[in-house]
N, C-alpha and C positions, 0 to 999 in steps of 0.2 A: 508963166500962164497965170491969166487973172482968175478972178473967182468966177466969172460968168462961164468961162471955158472948162473949167473944173466940174461945175455943176450939170453942164451940158454932158461931158463924158460920162458921169455917173449915171446920168437919166439914161443913156443909150443902154450901159451895162445891164440896168435893171429891166429895160426892154427886152434885151436877149434873154435873159433869165426867164422871164414871163412867159415868152414864147416856147421855150423849150419845156417847161412846166405845163403849158396848154396841150402840147401834143406829146401823149404818153406813146403811141403806137410808133412814132419815129425815133423816140431815145432809145429803146432796146436796141433796134435795128442799126442805128449809127452812134452807139454808144461812144466808140472809140473816136470817130470823126467829129462829135460833138464836144467832146472833152478838148480833142485838139484845137478845134475853133475857139473854144471859150478860152484856153490858155494862150492862143493868138490874141484875141479880140478884147478880152475883158481885162480891165486894169488890175493893179496889184491888189487891190483891197477886195476885189471880187473873187480872186483865185481860189481861196480857201472855200468860199461858199459853194462853188461850181463843183470843185472836187468832193466835197462833202455830200452833195446833192445829186450828182449825176456819174461820176468817175467810178465811186467805190464799188457799186455792185458788179460792174464788169470786171473789175481786177480779180475780186473775190471769188467768182465763178470761174475763171481761168486757173488760179491758183488750187482751186480744188480739183478741177480736172485733170490737169497734169500729174499729179501723184497717183490717182485712180488708173490711169492709163499706163502709166509706169508699173504699176502693182501688177496689172493684168499680164503685161508683157513678161514681167519676170515670174510669173506664176506659170505663164505657158513654156517659157524656157525651161523652167525648173521640170515640169512635167515631160518636155520633149527629152531632156537629159535622163530622166528615170527610165523613160522608156528605152532610149538607148542602152543605157546600162543594164537594163532588164533582156534586152535582144542580145547583146553582149553576153550576159551570163548563159542565157540559153543556148548561142551559138558555142561557146566553150563547153557547155555540157555536152553538147551534140558531137564536137569534136573529139571529147573525151571518149563517149559511147563509141564513136567510129574508130578510134584507136584501139578501145577494148575488144572490139569486134575484130578488127582487123589481127589483134594478137591471137584471140581465140582463133580465127581462121588459119593463122599461120601454124599455130600448134595442133589444129586439126589435121592440116595437111601434112605435118611432121609425123604424127601419129598415124595417118593413113599410109605414109610412105613405108613407114615401120611395119605396119600392119602388112601391106603387099609384100615388102621383104620376107617376113615371116611365112607369109601365104605360100610365097614360091619356093622358099625353102621346104615348106612342109608338103607341096606338091612333089618336090624332088625325091625327099624321103618315102612319100607314097608311092613313087613310080619305084623306087628301090625295092621298097617291101613287097610290091606286086610282083617284081622281077622275081625275087626269092620264093614267095609263095608258089608261083608258076614252077620255077625250077624242082623246088620240093615235091610238088604234086606230081610233075613228069618222073621223078625218082621212084614214088610211089607206085606209079603206073608201069613201071620198066622202061620208060620211054626215053632211053639215055641220049638219043641223039638231040631230042627236044631239051633236055635237061642242059646238055652240053652247052646248046645255043644260049639259054638263058642265064646260065652262071657265067658264061663268057661274057654277055652284054654287061652284066652286074658286076663283074671285076674290072671292065675298062671305065665305068662310071666312078670309080675311086671313092665310093661311099663308105659309111662305116661297117657294112658287112663283106668289105672286099676279100678279108682272109677267108671267111666261110665260103665266098664264091668260089675262090681258087681251090678249097678243098673239094667241094662239092663238083666242081667241074673236072678235077682231077678224078674223082671218084667214078664219075660218068664215062671219061674217057677210058679209063681201066676197063669197065664192063664192056665198052665198046671194042677193046682190043688194042686201043691206041696207047700202048704203054710209054713209048719214048714221050708222046705229047703230056702223058699223065705225069711223069717224073719231072718233066718241066715245070709243068704247073705247081707240082708240090716244091720244087726247089724255089721258084719264086716266092711262094708262100713263106719258105722259112727265112728267106733274104730279106723280104720286105717287112715282115711281122715276126721278128725273134721273140718277142713276149707273148704272141698269141696264144688263146687257149685251145686253139685248134692244133697245136703242135703234136700234142700227143696222139690224137688221131692221123695226123699227116704222117708222122713216124711210122706208126701202125699200116697205115695204108702203104707207105713207099717200101717198107720190107716185103709186103704181099705182092706189089707188083714186080719187084726185084727177083722174088721167087719164083714167080711164075712166067718170066721171061723167057721169050722162045717157044711159049706153048699157044696154040690157037685157040682163043676164048670166044665162045658165042653167048648170047643173052640165054638161049634156051636150054645151055648146059649148066647153067649156075644152079646151084641148091635152091630147093624151094623154100623160101621164107616163110610162105602162109602154112605150109606143112608142119614146119618147125614151131610155129607159134603155137600151131594147133595142140601139137603134142605138149609143149611147155603147159598150155593152158589145163589140158587134161590131167598133167601131174600134179598142177597146183590145187586142182579139186579133190585129187585122190589123196596126195601126199605134199601137202604144203611144205614141211620141213625139207624136204627133199628137193622140190621144186625151187626155194629161194636162192641156194647157192648157184643153181643153174641160170635163173634169171639175172643175178648180179654178174655174173660173167659175160652173159649176152651185151649188158650193157658196158663193161670194160672192154669187149673185143674190138680190135681194129678193123676185123675183117666183117663184122656184123653189118648188114645193111641197115640204113635209116628206118626202113619200115619194120625191120626185126628189132632194133632197139626201142622205137618208139611203142611197139606193140608190147614189147617186156614190160616196160615202164607203166602202160596202161594196166597189164595184168597185175602188177603189183600194187596199184592204186586201188584196184577192184578189191584186192583182199581186204584191206582194213586192218590188218593184224599190226601189232607192234612191230615185228620184225621187218614186215613189208614197209611200215612208214619210216623205219630206221634206215632202209637202203634207199628208197625214194628221198629221204631228208639228205644222204649223202650226195647224190645227185643235185640236189637243190643247193647245196653250199659250194657247188662248183667243181666236182670230182668228175665232172665229163665235159663235153662240149656245151656251148652256149644254148643251142637248140634244145638239148636234153633238159639242162638246167631250167630253162622257161617253162618246159612241160612239167619238170618235177615240182615247181613252185605253184603250178596250177593244182596238181594232184596233192599237195600239201594241203591246200584250202578245201579240196574235197573230203579228206579225211576228217577235218574239222577238229574241235578239242582244243583244250588249253596248250596240250604239247605242241601241236603243228604251229599255234599262233605264237609261241614261245620259239620254236626254230625260226619261223619267218623273221620275227623281231631280230634274231641274232644275227641272220645272215644281212639284215637291212643294215645294222649296226657297223658289220663288220667289212662289208664290201665298198668299194668306190666306183664300181661300175654302175652308171647312171640307168643303163638299159635294165639290168637286174633289180635296181631299186624299184623302177617304174613297175616292173611286172610285180613285184610284191606290193606295192601301194594298189594296183588293180585287183590283187589276190584279197587285200584287205576289204576292199568294196565288195566283191563278191561274196566275201564271208560275213558282210556286215560288222566287220571290226572297226567301230567309231573309235575306240581307245588309241588303238596305234595310229590310225590315220589322224586324229586330232594331236598326237605327239608329233607326227612328221610335220604336220602343217605349221606347229608352234616353233620347232626347234632345226628344221632342215635347212642347211645354208645356200643350198643350190636351188636358185629361184625358179627353174623350171619344174623341179621336183616337188617345190614349196606349191607352186600353183596347181601341180597334179593332184596332191593328197587334197588342196581346198576342193578341187572339182568332184573328186570321189567323195568327199564329206557331203557336198551338195547332192550327189547321185543316192546316198544312203539317207538322205533327208536328216541330217545332224543338224538340225536348226539351232539348238542350243550352243552346240559347240561354234558354229559358224558366228553366232552373235558374239560370244566371248572373244573371239579371235578379231571381230570387226573394232570391239570397244578397245583392245589392247595394241592392236596393229596399226600404227599411223601411216604407212606407207601407202602412197597412192596406188602404185602397181599391184599390191597386195588387196587392198581394198576394193580394187576394180575386180579383182578375181573373185572376191568374195561376194561382190554383187551378182556377179554372174551365177556364183553357186547359190545364192538365195533364189533367183531365178529358178536352178534346176531343181531346188527343194520346194518350189511353190509357195515360198514366203513372200506373200504380197505387203504383209504388215512392215516387215522390215525394210523392204525397199521403197514404201511411201514414206517411213521414217526418215531413211537416207536422202529422199527426194525433198524433203522439207527443211532439215536440219542441216545436212552435210554443207561445209563451208567450202569444199572444192567445187566450182561450177561444173567442173567435167565430169566429176563424180554424181553431181546430182543430175546430170543429163544422162548418164549411164544409167540409174536407178530409174529415170523415167523411161527409158528406152526398154529396159527388161521389164517394166511394168506392163508395156504393150506386147510383150512376148507370152504374157500369163493372160490367156483368154478366160476370164471370170468377172463375174458381176462386181466382186471386190476390187478388182484392179480397174475396171471402169469407173467406179465411184471414186477410187483413190485420184486418178487421174483428172475426173472433174474438180475435186478439191483443190489440187496442184494449180489446174488452171485459173481457178477463180481467187486464189490467194497470193500465187507468186507474180511479182512485178518485172520479172527477167523475161524479156523477149525470146531469148536463146531458149530457156525452158518452156515456153509457152509453145515455141515451134516444136520443140521434142515431144511436147505432148499431142499435138497434132499428128506427128509422126507414128506416135504410139497408137493413136486411135485408128490411122490409116492401116497400121499391121494388123490391129485387132478387125479390121473391116467395118469399124463401127462409124458409119456415114451419118447416122442418127447425131451424134454426140459432135460431129464436125459440123453438122446444118446448125445444130443448136450455138455452136461458137460463132459461126458465120453472120448469123443473124442479129446477135447481140455485139459483136465485137466493134469497138471504136476505131481501134487502130487499123488503118487502111493497108498496112503492109501484111499483118497477120489475117486480114479479111481476105487478102489475095493469096496468101499461102493456103488458107482454109478452102477457098474456092478450087485453086489448082489441085488439091488432093481429091475434091469431090468429081472433078473434070476426068479422072482416070479411074473412079470405081463404079463398077457396075451394079448399081442400087437404085431401086426405085426412088428411096429418100434423095439420093443425089440427083437424080434426073429431074425429079420434080422441084428442088431447090433451084437447079440452074434453069429450067424452064420460067421459074418466077423471077429470076434476075432478068431473062430477056425481056418478059413482059413489061416491066416495071421501067426498063430503059431502053 
């Protein structure tokens, strides 16, 4: 290439650069194309000048934009991951709550089944007791045919009073002149219950039946028990020392009627003398049949005094018969004997008797003793019974304390439930405090149930207005929908107008 051609090429290159610099609107839009064209058309000497003057701004803008976009995308991804993790956490927490609720529901169902079982057993025992009382009432009224029927039903049900039922059935049959049947009933009693406390009376009745065999006996031909008791009462009033042994013999006699024995024991109880108390005490210690023993225990309570309480405590310690112990616990309650009830509640090994002692403490309003037991006994079953006793004693403050601080959720719910059974301003305020402070949905639902039991529609309406939890709000409204009150109706109408 000669010098002329070289100068010509350089001139064309400078012309191209001048054109680019003269058209600034074109350069930004077509920067990339211009650079490419320059690279293709300019000579080697012009290349650096073009790159420095036109290409560098475009490359710099692109290199800055790309990292910004990447950082935005990365930040968006991180935020999405964080949201996903938070949602997963909420899902896990909800699953944990659902599992806990399912566990509580299963435990509640198990308790309900156990309670249903106890209720059915209690219904059976009540039916047996009703039959027994009906039979004894028929005997007192000299309606021996009815008494025979009642005691026959009772004997066939194989309850705890079967031996007593067989004895009284035989007694009624003997009064009806059915001596062979009476002997058969007594033989069954002796065979099935060789350790029965009715055996002494049964042997005496057996002897009486055999001695009178072959004789026609009619109810109207029997001795007049009422007349005999009137005579004994008259002697008791005029000459107590002479009457005491006679009354003792009536109680020990196998031929005396139930009414006569019961009346003799009652006459002794009315006396109030130390000698009469001694005779009643012997019967209470089990020196007669269980029926008379139960009455004697009651009459010792009527005597009152330290001596009677001491006798009852000795009987309680010596016997293993739960029916006798239960009768003594009830006598303690009637006599207001907190000391011995507290002792039984602390030391009794039999769970049923322990709960009975706690219930009786509640009935005598022994709040201090109950609170001591709650502090020292950690058994859930015992504490549940104590919460029931707090309700019986009207101790709303202790129920509130348990509802707020008890660690066992079921015991907390029991405390709240029992608060609902106390219809007072204090219990209503306590429930309001629990609902406001507690975060457990189960406890809040129990508060709503408690308000429902109180018929406190105004409190439920206040909760429904302010509750943000939709499920609790629906629960509140469902309670209001079956409450017959103006507050409930007005609020339900308000909901219909808004929706």
